[in-house]
N, C-alpha and C positions, 0 to 999 in steps of 0.2 A: 658144603661149607658156608655158602652164602646164606642159605636158610638158617643155619645154626647161628651165624652172626646176627641175623635179623631177630631170631628168637631171643638171643642174649640181650640184644639192644632193647627189645620190648620188655623183657623181664626186668632189665635194669630200670627202665622207665616206671615200672610198677613196684619200685622199692624192693626189688629182690625178694618177692613173695616166697615164703617157705612152705606154703601149703602144698602138700604132695599131689593132691587131686588137681589143684590149679596148674601146677607145673606139668603134670601129665596131660591135662587138657590142651595146654599150649602146644605140646609135641604133636598131638593128633590134629590140632587146628592148622599148624604150619607144616606138618609132615617132616618133623625133625627126627631122623633115625628110624622112623616108621612110616607106614603108608598114611597119607592124609585122610582123615575121616571125621567130618564135622559132627556126625551123630554121636560117635564115641567121645569126641571132645565135649559135647554138650552133657553127656552122662557124667564125665569127670567134673565138670563145672558145677553140676547139680550136687554132687557129693561134697565138693568143697563148700558150696553155699550152705548145705545142711550143717557143716561144721562151723559156720559163721564167718567164712572168709569173704571179705568185702569185694575183692576183685572177681571172685567166682560168682558172687551175686550179680555183679554188673554184667558179666558174660551171659548169665541166664536171662537177665532182664532184656538185653538187646538181641536175644534169640526170637523175641516177639516184638510186634509193633508198639512203639511208645504211645501210651494213652495220652500223655501230656502233649506230645507233638500233634497227635490227631485232634485234640481239643483246640489247640491254638489255631491249626489250619481251618478247622470248622468255624471258629469265631471270626477269623479274618474273612472267610468266604461269605458268611452271612452279612457282615458289615459292608464288605465291598459291593455285593450284589444290591443291598438296600440303597446305598449311596448312588450306585450306577443307575438304578431305576428312577430314583427321585430326580436326579440331575441329568438324566438321559445321556450318561457317559458309560455305558456298559462295557465298552472296549477297555476303559481304564479298570473297571472291576475285574474283568477276565485277566488283564495284564497283571494286576496286583496279586490275584490268586495264583497265577502261574509262577510269578517271581517268588512268592512265599513258599509254595510247595517245592520249587527248585532249590531254594536255599536250604530248607530242611532235608531235602534229598541228598544234597552234597554233604551236609553234616552227617547224615545217616550212613553214608558210605564209609565213614570212619568208625561207626558203631555196630552196624548190622553185619556181623561176621559170618553167620551161618548161611552158606550159599544155597542150601536146599530149603531154608525156612521161608515161610510166607512173608515175613517181615522183609527179608533180603530181596525177594522177588518184587514185592510191592514197592520197596524203596527205589529200586532201579527202574521199575515201570513208571513210577511217578516222575523220576528224573527225565527219562526219555520223552514221556508224554508232555511235560512242561517245556523242556528246552527245544524239542523238535516239532511240537505241534501247537500247544496252547500259546506260548509266548510269540512265536511267529505269526499265528493267526490273529492274535489280539493287537498286533502292531501293523502287519502288512495290509490287512483288510481295511482298517480305518485310514491307513496311508493312501491306499488305492482309491478310497472314497473321498479323499481330499479334506480330511480334518485339518491336520497341520503336519509339520515335519517332526513334531515331538515323539510320536510313537516309534517311528523308524530310527530316530536318534537313540531312544531308550534301548531298542533291540540291539543296536550296534554296541552300545555301552555294555549291555549284559553279555553279549557274545565275546567282547574284548576281555572282560573279567573271567568268564568261564574258560576261555581259551588259555589265558596265562595262568589262571588258577590251576587248571589241569596239569600244565607243564611243571609248575612249582611243586604240586603234590607228587607227581611222578618222580621228580628229582629227589625229593626228600624221602619218599618211602618206596620207590621202585616197584609199585604194584601195578599190574596190568590194567586194573579197573580205572586207574587215574588217566590212562590213555583214552578211555572212553569219554571222560570229562573233557579232555583236551580236544578230541575229535568233535564232540558236540558243540563246543565253543566255536571251532573252525566252521562247522556247518552253519551256525547262526550268522557268522560274519559273511560267509559266501552268500547266504540267503539275503542278507541286508544289501550287499552290493548289487545283487541281481535285481532286487526290488527297486533300487534307486535308478536303475537303467530304464525303467518304464515311465512313459509320460502319463501321469495320472491327473485327475482333477485337482487333487491336493497339491500337485506339483505346479499346475498351471495357475490355480486360483488360491488366494487366501480368503477365507470366509469368516463371517461373524454371525452369531445367532441374533435374530430379530423376531418380532412378533410374526407368527405364521410360517417360519422357516429360517432360512439363512440368507445372507446378503454377501455379494461379491465385494470384498474389501480391497483386494489388490490383485495384480496380474504379475506372474513371475515366469513366463515362458517366452521363448524366442519365436514362437509360431506367430506369423503376421496375420493369419486368417483365423478369426476367433468365432467359435460358436458357444454361446452361454449354455451350460448344461441345465437340464430341468431339475436334476437332483444332485446333491453332494452330501455324502455321509447319510444317505437315505433320508435326507431332509430336502424339502422343496426350496428351490432358489426363487425368492420372491422380489428381490431388488438388486440393483447395482449401486454400490455405496459411493459416498463422496470421494472424488479424485481417484477412483479405483483404477483407471487406465491412464492416469495423468502422465503425459509425455511419452507413452509407449509407442514404439514404431510399428503399430499394427496398421493393416491396410483395409481389412473388411471385418464386419461384425454382423452376426445373426443373433437376434434377441428373440427367444421363444415367447409364446403367448402367455405363459404363466407369470412372466415378470410384470409386477404391478407398477414399479417406479424406477426411474433412473435419477439418481440424486445429484447434488451440486457438483459441477465440474468433473463429472465421471469420465468424460472423454476429452478433457481440456488438453490442449497442446499435443494432440495426436496428429502430428503434422503430415503423416503418410496416409491417414484414413481417407479412403475414397468413397466407400460404400457402407451403408448400414441399413439393415432391415429391422423395422420396429413393429411391434404389435399395434393393432388399431386402438386399443384402449389404454395404452400406457400413459403414465404421468411423467412428464419431463420437468426437471427442476432447474435452478439457476445455473447458467454457464455450462450446460452439458457438453456443447460442442465449441466451447471457447477456444479460439486459436487453432481450430482444426482446418488448417490452411489448404488442404488438398480436397476437402469435401466439396462436391459439385452440386448435389441435390439430396433432399431428404423428403420422404413422404410423412407429413405430420399426422398424428392420430386424428381420426375422424371426429371424436367427441371432445376435442381439446377446447377449453374455454378461455385459456390465457396463454399467451406466449411469454415464457418466463424471462426475467432479466438476463441479459448477456447470453442468450441461448446460442446465437451464432456469431458472437463478437469475434472479429478477426478471422472469420471463415472466408478468406480472401478469394477463393475460387468458386464459391457458391454462386451459381448463375441461374438457378431455377428453384422457386419455392411457391407453394400454393397455401395460402392461409385458409384454414377451414372456416365455413360459415358460422360455426358455433363459437368462434373466438369473440370475446367482448373486450379484451384488453391486450395491448402489446407492451411488454415490459421495458424497463430502462435498458438502453443499448442492446436491445434484442438482436438487431441486424446491423450494428455498428461495424464499420470497416469491412463490409462485404463488397469489395470493390467490383467484383464481376457481376453483381446483381444490378442490371441496367433498368429493370422495370419490376413492378410489383402491384398487385391489385389488393387494395384493402377492402374487405367485404363490408357491406352495410350491416350494422349490428355491433361493430367495434365502437366502444364508448370512450376509450381513453388510449392515448399513445404516450408512452413513457419518455423520460429524459434520454436524449441521445439515441432514440430507437432506430433511426435510419441515418445516423451520423456517418459521414465520409463514404456515402454510397455514390454510384455513378448514374443515378437517375437523371433524365433530362426533363421529365415532367412528373407531377404527382397530383393525384386527385384524392382529397380527403372526403369521405362520405359524410352526409349531414347527421349521421348518428353520433359522430364524434363530438364530445363536449369539452374534452381536455387534451391539450398537447403539451408535453413537458419541455423543459429547457433543452437546447442543443439537439432537438429531435431531427432537424434537417441540416445541421451545421456541417461545415467542411465537405459539402457535396459540390464539387467544382463544376459539374455539368448541369446542375439544376437551374433551368431557366424559367420554368413556369410552375406555379403551385395554385391549386384551387382549394381554398379553405372551406371547411364545414361552416354552414350558416348557424350552427349551434354553439360556436365558440365566440367568446367576447374578448379574448386576450391573445396577443402574440407574445409567447413566453420568452424568457431570457435566452439570448444567444440562438434563437430559433433558426435564423438564416446566416449565422456567422460563417464567413469565408466562402460564401456561395459566389464564385467568380463569374458565373454565366448569367447571373441575375442583372438585367439592365434597367428594367422598369418595374415599378410595383405600385399598385393602387390598393390602399388599405380599404377593405370592404366596410360597409356601413355598420355591420354588426360587431366590428372590432372597436372597442373603446379604450383598450389598454395595450401599450407597446412596451415590452419588458426591457430590462437592462441588456445592452449590447445586442439587441435583436438582429441588427443588420451589420454588426461589426465585421470589418474586413471584406464586405461585398464591394470589391475594388472597382468593378465595372458598372455599378449602379449609377445611372445617369439622372433618373428622376423618380420622385416618390410623391404620391398624391395623398394628402392627409385631409380628413373631413372634420367638421366642427363638433362631432360628438366624441372625439377622442379626449379623454380626461387626463391621460398620463402618458408621457414618453420617457422611458427609463434612461438611466445613466449610460452614456456611450452608445446610444441606440444606432447612431450613424457614424460612429468612429471609424476612421480609415476607409471611408467611402470616397476614394480618390477622384472619381468622375462626376460626383454629384455637384451640379452647378446652380441649381435654383430651387429654393424651398420656401414654402409659405406655411408658417406656423398657425394652426387654427386658433380661433378666439377662445376656445374652451381650455387652453393651456395657460396657466398662470406663472409657471416657472420653467426655465430651461434647465434640465438636469446636467450635472457635471459631465464633462467630456462628450457632450452630445454630438458635436460636429468636429471633434478633434481630428486633425489630419485630413479634413475634407479639402484637399488641395485645390480643387477646381471650383469651389463654391465662390460665386461672384455676387449673387443676389439672395438676400434673406429678408423675408417680410415678417415682422414681429407684430403681434396683436397689441391693442391698447390695454388689454387686461394683464399684460405681463408685469410681474413685480420683481422677479429675480432672474439672474443669469448665473448658472452654477460654475464651479471651478473648471477652468480649461474647456469651457463649452465650445469655443471657437479656436482653440489652440492649434496652430499649424495650418489654419485656413489661409494659405499664402496668396490666394487669388482674390481675396475679399478686399475691394477697394474702398467701399463705403458701406455704412450701416446706419440706419435710423433707429435710435432707441426711444421708445415711448416714455413720456414723463411719468408713467406709472411705476417705472422701475426704481426700486429703492436699494437693491443689493446687486453688486457685480462681484463674482467670486474670484479667487486667486487664479492667475494665469488665464483669465477668461478670453483675452484676445492676444495671448502671447504668440510670437512668431507670425503675426499677420503682416507679412513683409510688404504687402501692396497697399495697406491701409495708410492713407495720408492724413486723414483728420477724422475726428469723432466728437460729436456733441453729446456730452454727458447730461442726462436729465437732471432737472433742477431738484427733483425729489430724492435724488440719490443720497443715501446716508452712509453706505459702506462701499469702499473700493478696495478689492482684495490685493494681496501681495502679488507682484509680478503680473498684474493685469495686462500691461502692455509690453511685457518683457520681449526684447528682441525685435520690436517693430521698427525696422530700420528706415521706413518711409514716412513715419509719423512726424509732422512738423510743428504741430501746435496742440496744447492741452490746457483746458480750463477746468479747474477743480471746483465743483459746486459748493455752495456755502454750507450745506448740511454735512459734508464729509469732514469729520473731526481729525482724522489721522491719515497721513500718507504712509501706506504700508511699505514694508521692505520690498526692494526690487521692482517697484511700480513701473518705472520706465527704464529698467536696466538695458543698456545697449541700444537705446533709441538714438542712433547716431545722427539723424536728420532733424531732431527736435530743436527748434530755435526759441520757442516761447512757452513758458509755463506760468499760469496764473493761479495763485493759491487762494483758497477761501479765507475769509477774514477770521473764522473761528477755529482754524486748524491748530492743533496742539502739539503735534509731533511729526517729524520727518524720519521715516524708518531707514534702516541700514540699506545701502546700495540703491536707494530709491531712484537716483538719477545717474547711476554709474555709467561712465563712458558715453555721456551725451555730448558728443564732440562739437555740435553746432550751437549749443546753448551759450548765449552771450551775456545775458543779464538776469540776475535773480534778486527778488525782493522777498525776504522772509518776514511774515507778519509777527507782531509782538505776542500774539497768542501762543506761538510755538515756544515750548520750553526746552526742547532737545532736538538736535540735528544728529542723525544716526551715523554709525560707522560707514565710511566709504560713500556717504550719501551723494556727493558730487565728484567722486573720484574720476580722474582722467578726462575732465571736461576741458579739453585743450584750448577751446575758443572762448571760454568764459572770461569776461573782462571785469565786470563789476558785481560785487555782492553786497547787498544792504541787509543787515541783520537788525531787525527792529528791537526796541526796548522791550524786555520781558523774556528774551531767550536766556536760558541759564547754562546750557551745556552744548559744546561742540565736540562730538566724539571722534575717536581715532580715525585719521586719514580722510576726514570728511571732504576736504578740498584738495587732497593730494593729487599732484600732476596737472593742476590747472595752470598750465604754463603761460597763458596769456593774461592771467588775473593781475590787474594793476591797481585795483582799488577795493578795499574791504573796510566797511564801517561796522565796528563792533560796539554793542550797547554797554552801558554801565552795569546792567543787570547780569552780565556774563560772569559766571563763577568758575567754569571749568573749560579748559582747552586740552584735549587729550592727545596722545602720541601722534606725531606726524600730521596733525590736522591740516597744516598749510605747507607741507613738504612738497618740493618740486614746483612751487609757484615762482618761476624764474623771473617774471616781469614785475613782481611785487617789490616796490622800493621803500615803502613806509607803511607802518601799522601802529595804531594807537591802542594801548592796553589800559583799561580802567582799573581803579583801585579796589574793586570788589572781586577781582580775579584771585581766587585762593588756591586753585590747583592748575598746575602746568605739567603736561606729560613730557615724555622723552622726544627729542628731535622734532619739536613742534614746527620749526621753520627750516627743516633740513633742505639744503640745496638752494636756499634763497640768498644767493651770494651778494645781491645788491641791496638787501633790506636793512633799513634802519628802524629800530624798535623804540617807540616812545612810551615810556612807562610813567604813569601818573603818581607812582610811589617814590619814596626816597631811597628805597633799597628793594632788592629782590626778596620776596617773602620766603621764609624757611620752608613753607609747605610745598614750594615748587620743587620738582625733581632737579637734581644737580645737572642732569644732561639735557635740560630743556633747550639750551643754546650751546651745543658742543662746538659749533664753528666760530663761536665768539663774535657774532654779528654785532654791529654798532648798536649800543644801548644808551638811550638818553633817559636819565632818571628825573623824578620830580617835575615832569613836564605837565603843564596845565595849558591845554590849547585854548 
């Protein structure tokens, strides 16, 4: 009955075909009411086909192999193999061929009905051959040989669809042959999971194709002991790529002799790496062992000519290394921060040492062979135990920051062949007590001796014409400094913070003193400025609490801002006759200053210029001054006499505020601008105004306390 229902169902699907031969053929094909016989069924279909029945013709057609399907499969096969050979991806070719044949085979199970025919047998043979052999081989073998995860993923996908496709076909048509499809899909899935359980090169390494073979691109295994394979996917492994093992928790590595190169940062931050075996002829690139903090020693290749930049940067446990005699250059930061490396021999033949090459090492002494002609900046910086250095006779320059923060360096004699000392060369050498400079030195760079706390006596050679900015900044113990007669300039903050400097003789050749040049020289009591001086920078004597007297030379035209800010012991200031301006905060908080005479060449007195000068008693402002800016004399609580010129046009906000002792002041009729609260807090003050009324140009709050005002006063 079930077969009859199936027969009727299929007959219905075929539009209730009325051809007697076709209907009889179906009975023989499915065994409905008679014994199943495919040969007799074929005879019936042939008779129906002769009568022109379309469905009978289709039955006859699919009793033989489809020429169209064969042709399509052949074309796909030719194209796939051609592409595979050209691009060396034969596994993909075989895979595509297998999938194509499998698809046509599955479709063929619905067409090839004659179970004794060659077509039926070949169709199922093709199905089993592709699903159970060709597809697995084309995916598992390349997977085992480490191409990628792609092939095994494809096989899993195919197995998944074949598995569920077989189930759906069986549910819809209830034919036993569909169980075979379902089982084949299950087999592929099981095979996939079995393959995934194996540790393969493709599972451990990701590779990319390069000239001559493949390159290790990444590592994806939990194995901490690594041996680089000679071949992957039947291709020669020739290099280890950039950052291939970056940050991996590996402990040991064996690199075989066929590897030509290890590229940039290949083993960077492999913090557990203790041991690595390298071939004798390998090429190492930048930062290969950067941050490999457990690495203790490495045998470098015998024919190495250059130590790459950052090769062992941060390899903090590296305690032994031998530089081959073939090396001619040591790269930037090649051995930086290798704290455990207490000694190293630089072979004769090395020509250059890069920037920061041995930075932050724990050497106590270092000898640079005479073959070296160039040493980069920071090469020996931050080496706290380095006390002695023998420099090559072929170098003429101490580069920038070369001995920065070398705490154990106490004395240094600059060799005669050195004529140039770079920027911050000895910055932070806090225990450097003495340095000997010879007369062939032509340049000493900015901040060269900055933060040399113990340096107490220095003689500048005659060959130096200018002191660079920050040269002796924070040289707290500096007491004696000898300057040559050839000196023409002192740079910004050259002696800033030299708190032990009590006196200094400036040669008359000096024309320029930079900003903050002597700031915070708290022991300096006096200084004779050279007569040829034309420029005195802002804050030049800022915070010099012991300075008592200052004479400004005639050629200085402007008092810069903050010149004597906080010079609380300053009692006398003499201005040059040609001075034109007094800058902001110039004499701020000079508490001992008693008398000031401002020459008529001055046109402007800056903001807060004499602010907080509590002992200031008299101020004479000569004819020619045009402007007194905001708070210029604010807080001068002892000021009792101020002489203002007729030329004065502007008095800005709070200029004389807090001048408690001031009892009278005379304002001339040229005064057109008056700021806010000009005499704030001057409670005893009487203001004598030469005008008949307060000008409208004055602010309404110039006298908010309504101090006594006498108008039309003509003294």
